[in-house]
C-alpha positions in Angstrom: 157.4 233.7 -67.5 154.3 234.1 -65.9 151.9 236.3 -67.5 150.9 239.3 -65.4 147.3 239.4 -63.6 144.4 241.4 -65.8 143.5 243.5 -63.2 140.5 244.7 -64.6 139.1 241.4 -65.4 139.9 240.6 -61.6 137.9 243.0 -60.0 135.1 242.2 -62.5 135.0 238.9 -61.5 135.1 239.4 -57.9 132.2 241.5 -58.0 130.1 238.6 -59.8 131.2 236.1 -57.2 130.3 238.8 -54.3 126.8 238.9 -56.5 127.1 235.1 -56.1 127.3 234.8 -52.9 125.0 237.4 -51.6 122.0 235.4 -53.6 124.2 231.8 -53.0 125.5 231.8 -49.6 128.9 230.5 -48.5 127.8 227.1 -46.9 127.8 225.2 -49.6 130.1 227.3 -51.8 131.7 225.3 -54.7 134.4 226.5 -57.1 133.0 225.0 -60.1 129.3 225.7 -59.6 130.2 228.9 -59.0 132.3 229.5 -62.2 129.8 227.9 -64.6 127.0 230.1 -62.8 129.4 233.5 -63.7 130.8 232.1 -67.2 133.9 231.4 -66.6 135.8 227.9 -65.4 137.6 227.0 -62.1 140.8 227.2 -63.4 140.7 230.7 -64.4 139.4 231.6 -60.8 142.1 229.5 -59.2 144.2 231.7 -61.5 143.1 234.9 -60.6 142.4 234.5 -56.7 144.9 231.9 -55.7 142.4 229.2 -53.8 139.0 229.1 -52.7 139.4 230.4 -48.8 141.3 233.4 -50.4 138.3 234.3 -53.3 136.2 233.7 -50.1 138.3 236.4 -48.4 138.3 238.8 -50.8 134.6 238.4 -51.9 134.1 239.2 -47.8 136.8 242.4 -48.0 135.2 243.6 -51.2 131.1 243.4 -49.9 131.7 245.1 -46.2 131.5 248.8 -45.6 135.1 250.3 -44.9 135.4 251.5 -41.4 138.2 253.0 -41.6 137.1 255.7 -44.2 133.7 255.5 -42.3 135.6 256.2 -38.1 139.5 257.2 -39.2 138.7 261.0 -39.5 136.1 260.5 -36.2 137.7 263.1 -33.6 134.4 263.6 -31.2 131.6 262.6 -29.7 129.2 263.8 -32.3 131.5 262.2 -35.4 131.6 259.0 -33.7 127.7 259.1 -33.3 127.4 259.9 -37.1 130.1 257.4 -38.3 127.6 255.0 -36.2 124.7 255.8 -37.6 126.8 255.7 -41.4 127.6 252.1 -40.7 124.2 251.4 -39.5 122.6 252.3 -43.0 125.8 251.2 -45.1 124.2 247.6 -43.3 120.8 247.8 -43.9 120.4 250.1 -46.6 123.2 251.1 -48.8 124.8 249.7 -51.4 126.2 246.2 -48.7 123.0 245.8 -47.1 123.1 242.4 -49.2 126.5 241.6 -48.1 125.2 242.0 -44.2 123.5 237.7 -44.9 127.1 236.8 -45.4 128.7 237.7 -42.7 126.3 236.5 -40.4 126.5 232.8 -42.6 130.6 233.2 -41.9 129.7 233.8 -38.5 127.3 231.1 -37.9 129.6 228.8 -39.9 132.8 229.6 -38.1 131.0 229.0 -34.9 130.1 225.2 -35.7 133.2 224.2 -38.1 136.2 227.1 -36.7 138.5 225.5 -38.5 137.4 226.3 -42.0 135.5 229.6 -41.1 137.5 230.4 -37.8 140.2 232.4 -38.8 137.9 234.2 -41.8 135.3 235.1 -39.8 137.9 236.5 -37.0 139.8 238.0 -39.3 135.6 239.8 -40.9 134.9 240.9 -37.1 138.6 242.4 -36.6 138.7 244.6 -39.7 135.4 246.4 -38.1 136.2 246.8 -34.6 139.9 248.0 -35.4 139.1 251.1 -36.8 136.6 251.7 -34.3 138.6 251.0 -31.0 140.6 253.4 -32.6 138.4 256.4 -32.9 137.2 255.6 -29.6 141.2 256.3 -28.2 141.4 259.2 -30.1 138.6 260.2 -27.5 140.4 259.2 -24.9 138.9 255.8 -24.2 141.7 253.3 -23.1 142.8 250.3 -25.1 140.2 248.3 -23.2 137.5 250.8 -22.7 138.2 251.6 -26.9 137.3 247.7 -27.9 135.1 247.1 -25.5 132.9 250.2 -26.9 133.7 249.2 -30.5 132.8 245.3 -30.2 129.3 246.7 -28.6 128.5 249.1 -31.2 129.8 245.9 -34.3 128.5 243.0 -32.3 125.1 245.1 -31.1 124.5 246.9 -35.0 124.8 243.0 -36.0 123.0 241.6 -33.9 120.1 244.0 -34.9 120.8 243.3 -38.6 120.4 239.6 -38.2 116.6 240.9 -36.2 115.7 242.7 -39.1 116.5 239.6 -41.9 114.3 238.1 -39.6 111.4 239.6 -38.4 111.2 242.6 -41.5 110.8 244.8 -38.5 112.5 248.1 -39.9 110.9 251.3 -37.7 111.9 249.0 -34.0 115.0 247.7 -35.1 116.0 251.5 -36.7 115.1 252.5 -33.1 117.1 250.1 -31.0 120.0 250.6 -33.2 120.1 254.6 -32.5 119.6 253.8 -28.9 122.4 251.4 -29.1 124.6 254.1 -31.0 123.1 256.7 -28.6 124.6 254.6 -25.8 127.9 253.5 -26.3 128.7 257.1 -27.9 127.9 258.2 -24.3 129.1 255.4 -21.8 132.3 256.6 -19.9 133.8 253.2 -20.3 
């Protein structure tokens, strides 16, 4: 009989993996150098996470803002605007701000290697779009309008994050994010 997984150790390893990926990227991620860097073995990573793909998926999930927590209580336009501004802050100055680089790299890898990264990238987009689309739907938008509005926010803010990482122009990207959020929240459809 297999021994049960130590949840505390698994959580600790996952945090170390996220930290490693934030600093080394995803493109050439190999389990052996990763394991050595965080003081464990490839065998232990596979024991706790099953596969490289599962480890990567869990690291990305652990590193991103919790869209459900941010948008599930949205019931009016003001709350949607506040939640969207909170998302922008989380992506740029909050705890997850270092992780946006991981997401941007994943999306780039998915464009060039869709077989390996496409599903994970699509899931990473949907996990953000879904809760925001639900918020739009609670405000009376049709399903198509809700998904379009959520896509505008998610993709627009992500693009502004990339701009900010490249140009380091905080004032301009903050102003653009506020305008994007204002327009996306007040648009009729």
